[in-house]
N, C-alpha and C positions, 0 to 999 in steps of 0.2 A: 361239745354241743354249743358252748358260748361262742366259739370261733365261727361255727357254722351260722348261728343267728346273726352275728356281726357281719358276715359276708353277705347274707341275704339282705340285711338292712342297708348295707352299702350299695348293693345292686339296685334295690328299690329306689334309693335316693338318687342314684345315677339316672335311672329311667325317668323319674319325676323331673329332674333337672333338664334332661334332654327334651322332654315334652314341652317344658316352659320355653326353652330356647327355640323350639320349632315355630313359635309364633312371631319370630323376628323377621321382618320384611327387609331383605338385604339384596336388592337387584345387582349392585356392583359385584357381589360375591358369586353371582350366577353367570357372569359374562362368559366364563370358560365352559359352561355346561353345553353339551351338544344338543340335548333335548330337554323338554319339560313334558309332563303329562297333564292333560286337561280332562276334567270330568264333566260330562253332560248326562242328562237323563231325559229320555223320551217318555211321553205320557204312557203309563201302563207298563213300563219296562224298568229293569234294574239300572242303576248308574253304570255308565260306560266310561272307562279311562282310555285315552289314546295319546301316543307320543307325537309331538310336533317340534320342529326346529325352533330355536329361540335366539334372539339377539337382544343385547342391552345397549341402548343408545342414550347418552346423557342421563343415566340413572333410571331410565324407563325400560320396562320389559315389553318386548314386542314379539308376536307370533304372526306368521303368514299362513293362512289356511287354504287348502285345496277345496274342491267342490264338495266332497263327502263330509269333510270336517265342518265346512261352512253350513251345510244342511243340519248337522248335529247341533251346532251352536244356535242356529236360527230356530230350531224346534225344541230346544231345551226348555223344560218346564220351569226351571229356575232362572231363565234369561232375565237380565244379562249376567247373572252370577254363575260362575264356574268353580269347580274344584281345581286345585293346582298342586302338583308334586314337582319339586325342584330341589336338587342338591341334598337329597335325603330328608327334606322337610315337606310337610303337607299343610296346605291352606284350604280349609273347607269352603271359603267364600271370597272369591276374587272377582272383581267386576271386569268383564270384557268390554272395553270401549272401542267401537269402530274408529279406526284412524286412517281414513282414506288420504288425508294430507301427508301421512308419513310413509305411504306405499313405496315411493321411489327410494327414499332414504333406507327403508327396511330391506328392499330388494338389493340395494348396493351393499348393505351390511351382510346380508345372507351370502351374496356372491363372494365377498371377501373372507367369510368364515368357513364356508362349505365348498370344497372343490367340486362336488357333484351337482352343485347348483347350476352348472353349465347346462345340464340336461333338465333338471327339475324346473327351472324357470320357464321352460317351454310349455309347461302345463298351466292350466288356469288356476289362479289363486285369487278368488273373488273377494276375500276378506282379510284385511290386516287389522289385528287387534292390539291395543295397548292393555296390558294387564295391571290392574290397580287394586291394592288391598282395600277392602271395604269393611271396616271394623264393625258396623252395625248390620251386616248382611244376613241373608238367609242361612240357616244351618245346613250342614252337608246332606241331611236326609231329604232335602227338598220341601220341607214343611213350611218354609218361610215365604217371603215375598216372591211372587211370580208363580208359585205352585198351583194356584187356583185358576190360572189363565187358560 
């Protein structure tokens, strides 16, 4: 019984340590990730997670969004805040900063990282976002800043 309780305590300790580590913002560690997941929430709907390609340039995280994803981000009730899942970590409040000045640089990085970008780049990608951790942002449930808009 004592061994069993010790194992349970060790497992709980590991889970707590993992949760604490998940709050670490480490863009350079995500450069090899193929996708991240973004979370948006439309008024009157449940939160929606969707995958997008990601590149890390000079320590900054960028995503390039197609028309549907752009609509989701623009109508997000917590705009400009998004949820982010990357590399097994989850960040409930990340600021999506429009970065039109980085569009060409992001396009070039996407072309270098993803072979299928040859075809994907032919579709419209009206929004390039830089993702920035926002320590004082809205909670994941959408009850914070922007929810009342």
